[in-house]
ZANU-434189 format. One record per residue (C-alpha): residue number from 1; residue in three letters; chain; x, y, z. Coordinates in steps of 0.001 Angstrom, whole numbers, plus 500000, padded with zeros to 6 digits. Example, Ala and Ser with C-alpha at 12.3 -4.5 7.8 and 13.67 -1.06 7.14 Angstrom:
ZANU-434189
ATOM | pos | code | unit | x | y | z
ATOM | 1 | ALA | A | 512300 | 495500 | 507800
ATOM | 2 | SER | A | 513670 | 498940 | 507140
END
This chain:
ZANU-434189
ATOM | pos | code | unit | x | y | z
ATOM | 1 | MET | A | 500000 | 500000 | 500000
ATOM | 2 | LEU | A | 501279 | 503460 | 499130
ATOM | 3 | LEU | A | 500492 | 506425 | 501441
ATOM | 4 | LEU | A | 500656 | 509923 | 499954
ATOM | 5 | THR | A | 500155 | 513439 | 501181
ATOM | 6 | GLU | A | 501144 | 514717 | 497753
ATOM | 7 | ILE | A | 500899 | 513051 | 494363
ATOM | 8 | PRO | A | 504322 | 511487 | 493703
ATOM | 9 | GLU | A | 506283 | 511466 | 490496
ATOM | 10 | VAL | A | 506191 | 507943 | 489099
ATOM | 11 | SER | A | 509001 | 506841 | 486832
ATOM | 12 | GLU | A | 508718 | 504715 | 483727
ATOM | 13 | VAL | A | 504931 | 504994 | 483425
ATOM | 14 | PRO | A | 502861 | 506916 | 480861
ATOM | 15 | GLU | A | 502241 | 510611 | 481568
ATOM | 16 | GLU | A | 499165 | 511822 | 483396
ATOM | 17 | VAL | A | 496109 | 512174 | 481218
ATOM | 18 | SER | A | 492720 | 513624 | 481955
ATOM | 19 | GLU | A | 489223 | 513345 | 480631
ATOM | 20 | GLU | A | 486331 | 515696 | 481066
ATOM | 21 | ILE | A | 483080 | 514542 | 482616
ATOM | 22 | PRO | A | 480429 | 515701 | 480146
ATOM | 23 | GLU | A | 477931 | 518106 | 481646
ATOM | 24 | LYS | A | 474712 | 519236 | 480008
ATOM | 25 | VAL | A | 474352 | 522995 | 480214
ATOM | 26 | SER | A | 471668 | 525094 | 478559
ATOM | 27 | GLU | A | 472858 | 527491 | 475876
ATOM | 28 | LYS | A | 470067 | 529930 | 476741
ATOM | 29 | VAL | A | 470694 | 533122 | 478693
ATOM | 30 | PRO | A | 470840 | 531987 | 482337
ATOM | 31 | GLU | A | 468211 | 533330 | 484704
ATOM | 32 | LYS | A | 468923 | 535531 | 487715
ATOM | 33 | VAL | A | 472405 | 536657 | 486709
ATOM | 34 | PRO | A | 473631 | 539419 | 489072
ATOM | 35 | GLU | A | 473533 | 542778 | 487314
ATOM | 36 | LYS | A | 475154 | 546175 | 487665
ATOM | 37 | ILE | A | 473422 | 548578 | 485298
ATOM | 38 | ALA | A | 474474 | 552183 | 484747
ATOM | 39 | GLN | A | 471621 | 554660 | 484440
ATOM | 40 | ARG | A | 470984 | 555831 | 480893
ATOM | 41 | LYS | A | 472211 | 559394 | 480467
ATOM | 42 | VAL | A | 471608 | 562035 | 477826
ATOM | 43 | ILE | A | 474435 | 563631 | 475839
ATOM | 44 | VAL | A | 473998 | 566480 | 473352
ATOM | 45 | TYR | A | 476911 | 567190 | 471056
ATOM | 46 | LYS | A | 478001 | 570748 | 470398
ATOM | 47 | SER | A | 477917 | 571919 | 466793
ATOM | 48 | ARG | A | 481473 | 572249 | 465526
ATOM | 49 | VAL | A | 480543 | 573611 | 462115
ATOM | 50 | ASP | A | 479826 | 577275 | 461481
ATOM | 51 | PRO | A | 476426 | 577821 | 459777
ATOM | 52 | THR | A | 478216 | 579814 | 457057
ATOM | 53 | ILE | A | 480302 | 576743 | 456185
ATOM | 54 | VAL | A | 477103 | 574709 | 456070
ATOM | 55 | LYS | A | 475579 | 577117 | 453548
ATOM | 56 | LEU | A | 478744 | 577148 | 451414
ATOM | 57 | THR | A | 478774 | 573353 | 451351
ATOM | 58 | ALA | A | 475135 | 573291 | 450362
ATOM | 59 | GLU | A | 475682 | 575919 | 447620
ATOM | 60 | LYS | A | 478295 | 573688 | 446009
ATOM | 61 | MET | A | 475807 | 570829 | 445920
ATOM | 62 | LYS | A | 472569 | 572570 | 444987
ATOM | 63 | ASN | A | 472835 | 572290 | 441191
ATOM | 64 | LYS | A | 473572 | 568555 | 441442
ATOM | 65 | LEU | A | 470287 | 568067 | 443293
ATOM | 66 | PHE | A | 468233 | 569102 | 440278
ATOM | 67 | VAL | A | 470248 | 567460 | 437508
ATOM | 68 | LYS | A | 468048 | 565448 | 435146
ATOM | 69 | PHE | A | 469222 | 562590 | 432969
ATOM | 70 | GLY | A | 472826 | 563291 | 433968
ATOM | 71 | PHE | A | 473271 | 566433 | 431832
ATOM | 72 | SER | A | 470312 | 568819 | 432153
ATOM | 73 | LYS | A | 471333 | 571365 | 434789
ATOM | 74 | PRO | A | 469329 | 574422 | 435899
ATOM | 75 | ARG | A | 470993 | 577809 | 436025
ATOM | 76 | PRO | A | 472402 | 578746 | 439491
ATOM | 77 | GLU | A | 470016 | 581686 | 439846
ATOM | 78 | GLU | A | 467062 | 579321 | 439405
ATOM | 79 | ILE | A | 467926 | 577421 | 442598
ATOM | 80 | ARG | A | 467218 | 579249 | 445847
ATOM | 81 | VAL | A | 467466 | 578364 | 449521
ATOM | 82 | VAL | A | 464045 | 577954 | 451103
ATOM | 83 | SER | A | 465137 | 577104 | 454660
ATOM | 84 | VAL | A | 468066 | 576117 | 456847
ATOM | 85 | ASP | A | 466956 | 574011 | 459813
ATOM | 86 | LYS | A | 468945 | 572473 | 462621
ATOM | 87 | TYR | A | 467778 | 569391 | 464466
ATOM | 88 | TYR | A | 469282 | 566559 | 466518
ATOM | 89 | GLU | A | 469550 | 562911 | 465520
ATOM | 90 | PRO | A | 469601 | 560458 | 468469
ATOM | 91 | TYR | A | 471834 | 557400 | 468796
ATOM | 92 | ILE | A | 471999 | 554876 | 471630
ATOM | 93 | LEU | A | 475318 | 553686 | 473040
ATOM | 94 | VAL | A | 475629 | 550590 | 475239
ATOM | 95 | ASP | A | 478939 | 549307 | 476619
ATOM | 96 | ALA | A | 478483 | 546008 | 478472
ATOM | 97 | ASN | A | 480580 | 543234 | 480012
ATOM | 98 | TYR | A | 479829 | 539712 | 481196
ATOM | 99 | SER | A | 482122 | 537592 | 483369
ATOM | 100 | VAL | A | 481836 | 534299 | 485211
ATOM | 101 | ASP | A | 484137 | 532343 | 487514
ATOM | 102 | TYR | A | 483114 | 528719 | 487376
ATOM | 103 | TYR | A | 484118 | 525130 | 488031
ATOM | 104 | LYS | A | 484058 | 522209 | 485654
ATOM | 105 | LYS | A | 484505 | 518547 | 486531
ATOM | 106 | LYS | A | 487520 | 516655 | 485299
ATOM | 107 | VAL | A | 488996 | 513182 | 485807
ATOM | 108 | TYR | A | 492789 | 512866 | 486082
ATOM | 109 | THR | A | 494287 | 509465 | 485288
ATOM | 110 | LEU | A | 497634 | 508752 | 486988
ATOM | 111 | GLY | A | 499865 | 505851 | 486101
ATOM | 112 | ILE | A | 501305 | 503953 | 489093
ATOM | 113 | ASP | A | 503766 | 501114 | 489657
ATOM | 114 | SER | A | 502514 | 497655 | 488732
ATOM | 115 | GLU | A | 503175 | 496382 | 492305
ATOM | 116 | THR | A | 501025 | 499045 | 493969
ATOM | 117 | GLU | A | 497790 | 497740 | 495472
ATOM | 118 | GLU | A | 496405 | 500946 | 497000
ATOM | 119 | VAL | A | 497128 | 504687 | 496934
ATOM | 120 | ARG | A | 496134 | 507050 | 499700
ATOM | 121 | ILE | A | 495998 | 510792 | 498978
ATOM | 122 | LEU | A | 495128 | 513216 | 501778
ATOM | 123 | GLY | A | 493489 | 510393 | 503727
ATOM | 124 | GLU | A | 491390 | 509086 | 500838
ATOM | 125 | LYS | A | 492035 | 505605 | 499476
ATOM | 126 | PHE | A | 492181 | 504811 | 495765
ATOM | 127 | LYS | A | 492172 | 501297 | 494324
ATOM | 128 | PRO | A | 494177 | 500853 | 491104
ATOM | 129 | GLU | A | 492452 | 499954 | 487855
ATOM | 130 | THR | A | 493934 | 498212 | 484868
ATOM | 131 | GLU | A | 493879 | 500273 | 481714
ATOM | 132 | VAL | A | 494589 | 498878 | 478273
ATOM | 133 | SER | A | 496000 | 501207 | 475641
ATOM | 134 | PRO | A | 494988 | 501114 | 471950
ATOM | 135 | THR | A | 498228 | 499213 | 471269
ATOM | 136 | GLY | A | 497202 | 496454 | 473685
ATOM | 137 | GLU | A | 499590 | 497388 | 476498
ATOM | 138 | SER | A | 498147 | 497352 | 480016
ATOM | 139 | ARG | A | 499086 | 499440 | 483041
ATOM | 140 | LYS | A | 497828 | 500223 | 486512
ATOM | 141 | VAL | A | 496198 | 503617 | 487071
ATOM | 142 | ILE | A | 494169 | 505515 | 489595
ATOM | 143 | LYS | A | 491514 | 508043 | 488636
ATOM | 144 | LEU | A | 491004 | 511288 | 490547
ATOM | 145 | GLU | A | 487808 | 513296 | 490160
ATOM | 146 | ALA | A | 488501 | 517003 | 490514
ATOM | 147 | GLU | A | 487071 | 520447 | 489774
ATOM | 148 | GLU | A | 488943 | 523035 | 487730
ATOM | 149 | CYS | A | 488326 | 526738 | 488294
ATOM | 150 | LEU | A | 488079 | 528780 | 485089
ATOM | 151 | PHE | A | 487247 | 532336 | 484066
ATOM | 152 | TYR | A | 485225 | 533469 | 481051
ATOM | 153 | LYS | A | 484350 | 536979 | 479894
ATOM | 154 | ASP | A | 482773 | 538724 | 476932
ATOM | 155 | ARG | A | 482083 | 542322 | 475944
ATOM | 156 | ALA | A | 479714 | 544171 | 473637
ATOM | 157 | TYR | A | 479957 | 547782 | 472509
ATOM | 158 | ILE | A | 476983 | 548624 | 470334
ATOM | 159 | ILE | A | 475491 | 551700 | 468715
ATOM | 160 | LEU | A | 471807 | 551792 | 467760
ATOM | 161 | ASP | A | 469855 | 554294 | 465736
ATOM | 162 | LYS | A | 466613 | 555756 | 467080
ATOM | 163 | THR | A | 464599 | 552752 | 465850
ATOM | 164 | GLY | A | 466848 | 550230 | 467629
ATOM | 165 | ARG | A | 468715 | 549096 | 464496
ATOM | 166 | GLU | A | 472400 | 548416 | 465123
ATOM | 167 | ILE | A | 474790 | 550593 | 463120
ATOM | 168 | SER | A | 478551 | 550941 | 462850
ATOM | 169 | PRO | A | 480214 | 553105 | 465539
ATOM | 170 | ASP | A | 481907 | 554939 | 462650
ATOM | 171 | GLU | A | 478554 | 556465 | 461743
ATOM | 172 | VAL | A | 478476 | 558438 | 464988
ATOM | 173 | PRO | A | 480998 | 561293 | 465222
ATOM | 174 | SER | A | 482753 | 562406 | 468395
ATOM | 175 | ALA | A | 482399 | 565928 | 469747
ATOM | 176 | PRO | A | 482368 | 567953 | 472982
ATOM | 177 | SER | A | 479026 | 567816 | 474771
ATOM | 178 | GLU | A | 476715 | 570589 | 475900
ATOM | 179 | ASP | A | 476708 | 571447 | 479605
ATOM | 180 | HIS | A | 472899 | 571513 | 479827
ATOM | 181 | PRO | A | 471589 | 568838 | 477437
ATOM | 182 | GLN | A | 467988 | 568781 | 478680
ATOM | 183 | LYS | A | 467708 | 572539 | 478170
ATOM | 184 | ILE | A | 468923 | 572214 | 474563
ATOM | 185 | LEU | A | 466460 | 569408 | 473836
ATOM | 186 | LYS | A | 463607 | 571406 | 475334
ATOM | 187 | GLU | A | 464464 | 574397 | 473152
ATOM | 188 | PHE | A | 464452 | 572318 | 469978
ATOM | 189 | GLY | A | 461318 | 570384 | 470915
ATOM | 190 | LYS | A | 460139 | 568282 | 467970
ATOM | 191 | LYS | A | 463398 | 568991 | 466142
ATOM | 192 | ALA | A | 465100 | 566623 | 468584
ATOM | 193 | GLY | A | 464493 | 563125 | 467262
ATOM | 194 | LYS | A | 462621 | 560670 | 469460
ATOM | 195 | VAL | A | 464099 | 557336 | 470512
ATOM | 196 | LYS | A | 461638 | 554559 | 469640
ATOM | 197 | ILE | A | 463210 | 551802 | 471741
ATOM | 198 | SER | A | 462953 | 551546 | 475542
ATOM | 199 | PRO | A | 466002 | 551397 | 477862
ATOM | 200 | GLN | A | 464951 | 547926 | 479028
ATOM | 201 | LYS | A | 464802 | 546663 | 475452
ATOM | 202 | GLU | A | 468321 | 547964 | 474842
ATOM | 203 | ILE | A | 469566 | 546118 | 477934
ATOM | 204 | GLU | A | 467834 | 542889 | 476903
ATOM | 205 | MET | A | 469371 | 543126 | 473432
ATOM | 206 | VAL | A | 472964 | 543337 | 474635
ATOM | 207 | LYS | A | 472355 | 540835 | 477422
ATOM | 208 | ALA | A | 471123 | 538219 | 474955
ATOM | 209 | ARG | A | 474319 | 538710 | 472968
ATOM | 210 | ILE | A | 476958 | 538195 | 475653
ATOM | 211 | VAL | A | 475409 | 536517 | 478712
ATOM | 212 | LYS | A | 476087 | 532913 | 477727
ATOM | 213 | ARG | A | 477748 | 530509 | 480100
ATOM | 214 | PRO | A | 480376 | 528154 | 478646
ATOM | 215 | LEU | A | 479036 | 524693 | 477873
ATOM | 216 | ASP | A | 481407 | 523025 | 480360
ATOM | 217 | VAL | A | 480073 | 524893 | 483432
ATOM | 218 | ASP | A | 479346 | 522616 | 486382
ATOM | 219 | LYS | A | 479118 | 525149 | 489205
ATOM | 220 | VAL | A | 479137 | 528947 | 489131
ATOM | 221 | GLU | A | 481281 | 530718 | 491695
ATOM | 222 | ASN | A | 480889 | 534381 | 490700
ATOM | 223 | GLU | A | 478930 | 535888 | 487831
ATOM | 224 | LEU | A | 478157 | 539457 | 486745
ATOM | 225 | PHE | A | 476484 | 541251 | 483850
ATOM | 226 | GLN | A | 477497 | 544911 | 483854
ATOM | 227 | ILE | A | 476586 | 547893 | 481718
ATOM | 228 | SER | A | 479285 | 550468 | 482373
ATOM | 229 | GLU | A | 477997 | 553072 | 479927
ATOM | 230 | HIS | A | 474489 | 553653 | 478628
ATOM | 231 | ALA | A | 473649 | 556857 | 476830
ATOM | 232 | VAL | A | 471473 | 558562 | 474255
ATOM | 233 | ILE | A | 473673 | 560800 | 472104
ATOM | 234 | TYR | A | 472030 | 563648 | 470193
ATOM | 235 | SER | A | 474144 | 564781 | 467256
ATOM | 236 | PRO | A | 473382 | 568047 | 465381
ATOM | 237 | ILE | A | 472252 | 567899 | 461760
ATOM | 238 | TYR | A | 471614 | 570818 | 459380
ATOM | 239 | GLU | A | 468942 | 570398 | 456741
ATOM | 240 | ILE | A | 468979 | 572854 | 453835
ATOM | 241 | THR | A | 465975 | 572920 | 451506
ATOM | 242 | PHE | A | 466282 | 574319 | 447963
ATOM | 243 | ARG | A | 463606 | 575220 | 445435
ATOM | 244 | ASN | A | 463812 | 575368 | 441696
ATOM | 245 | VAL | A | 461926 | 578615 | 441091
ATOM | 246 | LYS | A | 461280 | 577627 | 437493
ATOM | 247 | THR | A | 459595 | 574304 | 438227
ATOM | 248 | GLY | A | 458630 | 574727 | 441899
ATOM | 249 | GLU | A | 460416 | 571451 | 442738
ATOM | 250 | GLU | A | 462019 | 571275 | 446207
ATOM | 251 | LYS | A | 464883 | 569091 | 447413
ATOM | 252 | SER | A | 466835 | 568918 | 450661
ATOM | 253 | ILE | A | 470345 | 568081 | 451719
ATOM | 254 | ARG | A | 471508 | 567081 | 455218
ATOM | 255 | ILE | A | 474900 | 568043 | 456603
ATOM | 256 | ASP | A | 476493 | 566698 | 459780
ATOM | 257 | GLY | A | 476849 | 569523 | 462313
ATOM | 258 | VAL | A | 480012 | 567956 | 463771
ATOM | 259 | THR | A | 481994 | 566858 | 460724
ATOM | 260 | ALA | A | 480427 | 569034 | 457971
ATOM | 261 | LYS | A | 480055 | 565906 | 455866
ATOM | 262 | ILE | A | 476998 | 565454 | 453694
ATOM | 263 | VAL | A | 474734 | 562861 | 455313
ATOM | 264 | SER | A | 472178 | 562602 | 452521
END
């Protein structure tokens, strides 16, 4: 009989191998995951483009708006500015993380000397088994059931438009924010776009994407779903409407109030 307080090194036997004990785990979002959710805040970007620059940009584009069949262009004096309006387009930003410390079961197979009849580890007795390799060779082994501690994490950084459709972060410019966003939105009233998706729906969307436990989870030690940043960003847009005085036809062009780029 062999008594052990630590697992010994055994010479001239195959190396330790291990096998996982299969565990059925649902792939659905687990229920009752601890959460830490930041309150959704409102950010209003400052306009970084002078209105004069906006008008100059629009003037360069106005004749192209009324081109017909690729060659018929109106005279510049026939196209006049009807209005220049400023409004705010909302976007939703959600930055979320999911992490879980967990245990999974594993069986370690240790080769022992052929003469050994019993192994004792930390007071627990283990009877050797005979294992036959694919080549037909046999050896004595003991099998230890254990739990391994692992860590898994995932992150999602998403931008949504006002309808809840995900868009590329590149579509939203960066700019300094106004000191009193609610005051600005109140002043613009209906010219500040309305978000058509609820904060809870936004949370559920990102949660469904990243809160997924690994398939080999046996026991959860610590778990957390966290939204570190949640905001509605209002970005300024200038809309210039032109009229062809000869035909009465009107067309508009939108210019980003942060980058001065033509939006549409």
